[in-house]
C-alpha positions as CSV (number, residue, x, y, z in Angstrom):
1,X,119.4,114.0,118.3
2,X,115.7,114.5,118.8
3,X,114.5,118.1,119.0
4,X,112.7,119.1,122.1
5,X,109.2,120.5,122.0
6,X,110.4,123.9,123.0
7,X,113.0,123.9,120.2
8,X,110.3,123.1,117.7
9,X,107.9,125.7,119.0
10,X,110.7,128.3,118.7
11,X,111.5,127.3,115.2
12,X,107.8,127.5,114.4
13,X,107.5,131.0,115.9
14,X,110.6,132.2,114.0
15,X,109.3,130.9,110.7
16,X,105.9,132.5,111.3
17,X,107.7,135.8,111.9
18,X,109.8,135.4,108.8
19,X,106.7,134.6,106.8
20,X,105.0,137.8,108.2
21,X,108.0,139.9,107.2
22,X,108.0,138.4,103.6
23,X,104.3,139.3,103.3
24,X,104.9,142.8,104.5
25,X,107.6,143.3,102.0
26,X,105.1,142.4,99.3
27,X,106.1,138.9,98.4
28,X,103.3,136.9,96.7
29,X,101.8,133.9,98.6
30,X,102.5,131.9,95.5
31,X,106.2,132.7,95.6
32,X,108.7,129.9,96.1
33,X,109.8,131.3,99.5
34,X,106.3,131.4,100.8
35,X,105.4,127.9,99.6
36,X,108.6,126.5,101.1
37,X,108.0,128.3,104.5
38,X,104.4,127.1,104.5
39,X,105.6,123.5,103.9
40,X,108.1,123.8,106.7
41,X,105.4,125.2,109.1
42,X,103.3,122.2,108.3
43,X,106.1,119.8,109.0
44,X,107.0,121.5,112.3
45,X,103.4,121.6,113.3
46,X,103.1,117.8,112.8
47,X,106.3,117.2,114.9
48,X,104.9,119.5,117.6
49,X,101.5,117.7,117.7
50,X,103.3,114.3,117.8
51,X,105.4,115.3,120.7
52,X,102.5,116.9,122.6
53,X,100.4,113.7,122.1
54,X,103.3,111.6,123.4
55,X,103.3,113.4,126.8
């Protein structure tokens, strides 16, 4: 089932908040968790852009 634009934006927002919390806890930007979340943010952003262009 395709995800809605609102669902993707919510996931993006939650992931950004998670990344912010990790940074505040002192996690290095080069850590695996930060790299993984940055990759996920990039993929979500591409999906959001694709859906917004399709409107």
